[in-house]
ROLO-893479 format. One record per residue (C-alpha): residue number from 1; residue in one letter; y, x, z. Coordinates in Angstrom, 2 decimals, decimal comma, padded with zeros to 5 digits. Layout:
<nodes>
<node numar="NUM" kolmi="A" y="Y" x="X" z="Z"/>
...
</nodes>
This chain:
<nodes>
<node numar="1" kolmi="M" y="000,00" x="000,00" z="000,00"/>
<node numar="2" kolmi="S" y="003,48" x="001,28" z="-000,82"/>
<node numar="3" kolmi="V" y="006,39" x="001,71" z="001,57"/>
<node numar="4" kolmi="K" y="008,19" x="-001,12" z="-000,25"/>
<node numar="5" kolmi="D" y="005,22" x="-003,44" z="000,28"/>
<node numar="6" kolmi="V" y="005,07" x="-002,63" z="003,99"/>
<node numar="7" kolmi="V" y="008,83" x="-003,17" z="004,40"/>
<node numar="8" kolmi="A" y="008,65" x="-006,55" z="002,64"/>
<node numar="9" kolmi="D" y="005,57" x="-007,59" z="004,63"/>
<node numar="10" kolmi="R" y="007,23" x="-006,59" z="007,90"/>
<node numar="11" kolmi="F" y="010,30" x="-008,73" z="007,22"/>
<node numar="12" kolmi="V" y="008,12" x="-011,65" z="006,14"/>
<node numar="13" kolmi="E" y="006,11" x="-011,25" z="009,37"/>
<node numar="14" kolmi="I" y="009,20" x="-011,20" z="011,61"/>
<node numar="15" kolmi="C" y="010,81" x="-014,12" z="009,78"/>
<node numar="16" kolmi="G" y="007,57" x="-016,10" z="009,99"/>
<node numar="17" kolmi="E" y="007,36" x="-015,51" z="013,74"/>
<node numar="18" kolmi="R" y="010,90" x="-016,84" z="014,11"/>
<node numar="19" kolmi="G" y="010,65" x="-019,68" z="011,59"/>
<node numar="20" kolmi="I" y="013,35" x="-018,13" z="009,39"/>
<node numar="21" kolmi="N" y="013,26" x="-018,51" z="005,60"/>
<node numar="22" kolmi="T" y="014,72" x="-016,06" z="003,10"/>
<node numar="23" kolmi="N" y="018,01" x="-017,94" z="002,73"/>
<node numar="24" kolmi="E" y="018,47" x="-017,98" z="006,50"/>
<node numar="25" kolmi="L" y="017,71" x="-014,26" z="006,68"/>
<node numar="26" kolmi="A" y="020,37" x="-013,65" z="004,05"/>
<node numar="27" kolmi="T" y="022,93" x="-015,69" z="005,99"/>
<node numar="28" kolmi="L" y="022,12" x="-014,01" z="009,31"/>
<node numar="29" kolmi="S" y="022,32" x="-010,59" z="007,66"/>
<node numar="30" kolmi="G" y="025,52" x="-011,10" z="005,68"/>
<node numar="31" kolmi="V" y="023,88" x="-010,50" z="002,31"/>
<node numar="32" kolmi="T" y="023,52" x="-012,74" z="-000,70"/>
<node numar="33" kolmi="P" y="020,32" x="-014,75" z="-001,08"/>
<node numar="34" kolmi="S" y="019,56" x="-012,83" z="-004,28"/>
<node numar="35" kolmi="T" y="019,67" x="-009,56" z="-002,31"/>
<node numar="36" kolmi="A" y="017,27" x="-010,98" z="000,26"/>
<node numar="37" kolmi="Y" y="014,88" x="-012,29" z="-002,38"/>
<node numar="38" kolmi="S" y="015,01" x="-008,96" z="-004,25"/>
<node numar="39" kolmi="M" y="014,31" x="-007,00" z="-001,08"/>
<node numar="40" kolmi="L" y="011,27" x="-009,14" z="-000,28"/>
<node numar="41" kolmi="D" y="009,95" x="-009,09" z="-003,86"/>
<node numar="42" kolmi="K" y="007,10" x="-006,58" z="-003,95"/>
<node numar="43" kolmi="K" y="007,55" x="-006,15" z="-007,71"/>
<node numar="44" kolmi="R" y="010,95" x="-004,58" z="-007,14"/>
<node numar="45" kolmi="R" y="010,57" x="-000,93" z="-006,27"/>
<node numar="46" kolmi="D" y="013,96" x="-000,02" z="-004,77"/>
<node numar="47" kolmi="V" y="014,35" x="-000,17" z="-001,01"/>
<node numar="48" kolmi="S" y="017,85" x="000,15" z="000,43"/>
<node numar="49" kolmi="I" y="018,06" x="001,44" z="004,00"/>
<node numar="50" kolmi="I" y="021,48" x="-000,24" z="004,24"/>
<node numar="51" kolmi="T" y="019,89" x="-003,62" z="003,46"/>
<node numar="52" kolmi="I" y="017,04" x="-002,92" z="005,89"/>
<node numar="53" kolmi="K" y="019,66" x="-002,21" z="008,57"/>
<node numar="54" kolmi="K" y="021,56" x="-005,41" z="007,74"/>
<node numar="55" kolmi="F" y="018,34" x="-007,43" z="008,00"/>
<node numar="56" kolmi="C" y="017,57" x="-005,80" z="011,33"/>
<node numar="57" kolmi="D" y="021,09" x="-006,56" z="012,55"/>
<node numar="58" kolmi="G" y="020,73" x="-010,18" z="011,45"/>
<node numar="59" kolmi="L" y="017,39" x="-010,44" z="013,25"/>
<node numar="60" kolmi="E" y="018,89" x="-008,66" z="016,28"/>
<node numar="61" kolmi="I" y="016,32" x="-005,87" z="016,29"/>
<node numar="62" kolmi="T" y="016,74" x="-002,12" z="016,06"/>
<node numar="63" kolmi="L" y="015,48" x="000,02" z="013,21"/>
<node numar="64" kolmi="G" y="013,09" x="001,56" z="015,75"/>
<node numar="65" kolmi="E" y="011,65" x="-001,86" z="016,58"/>
<node numar="66" kolmi="F" y="011,30" x="-002,67" z="012,89"/>
<node numar="67" kolmi="F" y="009,54" x="000,58" z="012,00"/>
<node numar="68" kolmi="S" y="007,28" x="000,57" z="015,08"/>
<node numar="69" kolmi="A" y="004,67" x="-001,57" z="013,30"/>
<node numar="70" kolmi="P" y="001,26" x="000,10" z="012,84"/>
<node numar="71" kolmi="A" y="001,39" x="-000,47" z="009,07"/>
<node numar="72" kolmi="F" y="004,08" x="002,22" z="008,77"/>
<node numar="73" kolmi="D" y="001,84" x="004,75" z="010,54"/>
<node numar="74" kolmi="E" y="-001,01" x="004,00" z="008,14"/>
<node numar="75" kolmi="L" y="000,92" x="004,78" z="004,93"/>
<node numar="76" kolmi="D" y="-000,44" x="007,53" z="002,70"/>
<node numar="77" kolmi="Q" y="001,53" x="010,71" z="002,12"/>
<node numar="78" kolmi="E" y="004,13" x="010,41" z="-000,64"/>
<node numar="79" kolmi="I" y="003,88" x="014,12" z="-001,46"/>
<node numar="80" kolmi="E" y="000,79" x="015,04" z="-003,41"/>
</nodes>
């Protein structure tokens, strides 16, 4: 699984736990709905740390809390 996939899955997980849909995440985070949908779309390869931070701010969690999920520890090395 790619870093992008894990990031998208993590936000979907947190939003699901809180009953928040993508439009609500966008509103809470101060981004456009299209930005939120793009960030959560696994087909899109770009991941913006600024957008991740905005989502975390909107969800009132720290970057440390976001990245503390086991899925991030299980990612393969990017350098081959």
